[in-house]
C-alpha positions in Angstrom: -18.6 -84.1 216.2 -20.7 -81.3 217.5 -21.3 -78.2 215.3 -19.1 -75.2 216.3 -17.6 -72.2 214.8 -14.1 -73.4 215.2 -12.2 -75.9 213.1 -11.5 -79.5 214.3 -7.8 -78.7 214.6 -8.6 -75.7 216.9 -10.9 -78.0 219.0 -8.1 -80.5 219.3 -5.6 -77.9 220.4 -8.0 -76.5 222.9 -8.6 -79.9 224.5 -4.9 -80.6 224.5 -4.1 -77.3 226.2 -6.8 -77.7 228.8 -6.1 -81.3 229.7 -2.5 -82.5 228.8 0.4 -81.1 230.8 2.7 -84.1 231.0 6.4 -83.8 230.5 7.2 -84.2 226.8 3.6 -83.3 225.6 4.9 -80.1 224.0 7.3 -82.0 221.8 4.6 -84.5 221.0 2.3 -81.7 219.9 5.0 -80.2 217.8 5.5 -83.6 216.1 1.7 -83.7 215.4 1.9 -80.2 213.9 4.7 -81.2 211.6 3.0 -84.4 210.5 -0.2 -85.0 208.5 -2.2 -85.7 211.6 -4.5 -82.8 211.1 -5.1 -83.4 207.4 -5.0 -87.2 207.2 -8.1 -89.3 206.8 -9.2 -91.8 209.5 -9.4 -94.6 206.9 -9.3 -95.3 203.2 -13.0 -95.9 202.7 -14.9 -96.8 205.9 -15.1 -93.9 208.2 -13.6 -90.4 208.1 -12.2 -91.1 204.6 -11.7 -87.4 203.9 -9.1 -84.7 204.6 -9.0 -84.0 208.3 -11.0 -87.2 209.1 -8.4 -88.5 211.6 -8.6 -85.3 213.7 -12.4 -85.4 213.7 -12.4 -89.1 214.6 -10.0 -88.4 217.5 -12.3 -85.7 218.8 -15.4 -87.9 218.5 -13.6 -90.6 220.5 -12.6 -88.1 223.1 -16.3 -86.9 223.5 -17.6 -90.4 223.9 -14.8 -91.5 226.2 -15.3 -88.6 228.6 -19.1 -89.5 228.8 -18.4 -93.2 229.3 -15.9 -92.5 232.1 -18.6 -90.3 233.8 -21.2 -93.1 233.4 -18.8 -95.7 234.9 -17.1 -93.4 237.4 -17.8 -95.8 240.3 -16.1 -98.7 238.4 -13.1 -96.4 237.7 -13.0 -95.1 241.3 -13.4 -91.5 240.3 -16.0 -88.7 241.0 -16.0 -87.6 237.3 -14.0 -88.0 234.1 -12.2 -84.8 235.1 -10.4 -86.8 237.8 -8.7 -88.6 234.9 -8.8 -85.8 232.4 -5.2 -86.1 231.2 -5.4 -89.8 230.7 -8.7 -89.5 229.0 -7.4 -86.8 226.6 -4.1 -88.6 225.9 -5.7 -92.0 225.2 -8.6 -90.6 223.1 -6.8 -87.9 221.2 -3.7 -90.0 220.4 -5.1 -93.6 220.1 -4.8 -93.5 216.3 -1.4 -91.6 215.9 -0.4 -94.9 214.2 -2.2 -93.5 211.1 0.2 -90.6 210.7 1.9 -90.9 207.3 -0.2 -94.1 206.6 -2.3 -92.9 203.7 -1.4 -91.6 200.3 -3.6 -90.2 197.5 -3.7 -91.9 194.1 -6.0 -91.2 191.1 -8.5 -93.6 189.4 -10.9 -93.4 186.6 -14.6 -93.2 187.5 -17.8 -92.4 185.5 -19.5 -89.2 186.6 -23.3 -88.7 186.6 -23.2 -87.8 182.9 -21.5 -91.1 182.1 -18.1 -89.5 181.4 -14.9 -90.9 182.6 -13.1 -88.6 185.0 -10.1 -88.8 187.3 -10.9 -89.1 191.0 -8.6 -89.1 193.9 -8.7 -91.8 196.5 -6.7 -92.9 199.6 -4.6 -96.0 199.7 -3.0 -97.7 202.7 0.8 -97.3 202.5 2.5 -98.5 205.7 6.0 -97.2 205.9 6.7 -97.9 209.6 5.4 -101.4 210.5 5.5 -102.0 214.3 3.2 -104.8 214.9 -0.5 -104.3 215.8 -2.4 -101.1 215.1 -2.8 -100.0 218.8 0.7 -101.1 219.8 2.2 -98.9 217.1 0.4 -95.9 218.6 1.9 -96.8 222.1 5.4 -97.0 220.6 5.0 -93.6 218.9 3.5 -91.8 221.9 6.3 -93.3 224.1 8.9 -91.6 222.0 7.8 -88.3 223.5 6.2 -88.9 226.9 5.8 -91.6 229.5 2.5 -93.5 229.6 1.1 -95.3 232.7 0.4 -99.1 232.5 -3.4 -98.3 232.3 -2.8 -95.9 229.4 -0.6 -98.3 227.5 -3.1 -101.1 227.8 -6.0 -98.8 226.8 -4.3 -97.5 223.6 -2.8 -100.9 222.7 -6.2 -102.6 222.9 -8.5 -99.9 221.6 -9.3 -102.0 218.5 -10.6 -104.8 220.7 -11.2 -108.1 218.8 -10.8 -106.3 215.5 -7.0 -106.4 215.8 -6.3 -109.8 217.4 -4.4 -112.8 216.1 -6.1 -116.2 216.4 -5.4 -117.7 219.8 -4.6 -114.3 221.4 -6.7 -114.4 224.6 -5.1 -111.4 226.4 -7.9 -109.0 225.7 -10.3 -110.2 228.3 -7.8 -110.1 231.2 -6.6 -106.7 230.0 -10.1 -105.3 230.2 -10.9 -107.0 233.5 -7.8 -105.4 235.0 -8.4 -102.0 233.3 -12.0 -101.1 232.7 -10.7 -97.8 231.5 -9.2 -99.6 228.5 -12.5 -101.3 227.6 -14.3 -97.9 227.7 -11.8 -96.5 225.2 -12.7 -99.3 222.8 -16.4 -98.6 223.3 -15.8 -94.9 222.6 -13.9 -95.8 219.5 -16.8 -98.0 218.3 -19.3 -95.3 219.0 -17.4 -92.8 217.1 -16.8 -95.1 214.2 -20.1 -96.9 213.8 -22.5 -94.2 215.1 -21.0 -90.8 214.3 -19.0 -91.6 211.2 -20.6 -94.6 209.5 -21.4 -94.0 205.9 -25.1 -94.5 205.4 -26.1 -96.6 202.5 -28.7 -94.9 200.3 -31.9 -96.9 199.6 
């Protein structure tokens, strides 16, 4: 995420106010505010595994998604990503709402630099609301508040790409062929996760 003088939550709220005006979006935003969305991590240990990591990750995906939609505007039949600004914002900013309430903090013993055992907090995965696949859960949760287009549903449901497919599930290719927008969301998610947020291994 780019350096600014405002917090990730403020950046999220600014993008939301600027781009999302769909019926039900106010209630969805209120739900986000009441939840742990703005304080939750993006994962337990891979990327964004710190307080507020989920919000930062969502903003990183939004930034990459907007750029990709501009790059492939001809394939999407638009003049710029702003022609699809609401869809871009909804899909990028909300693709991981399935992670709301998903992580809890526990303590473990770990040796510090002086070789002393100390208590250290860490995140664990604690699914309380199983709804099938990762992306499909986000679609279900968003749809509780506002209507999604077919393209938006396919994009959010398939944003994990092959990382979230059962053996023998060959629907991903046809989904991306029909909706290039959905493939670009997956690419934006990968760019955020593996370029912006990957934990560098020290030599």
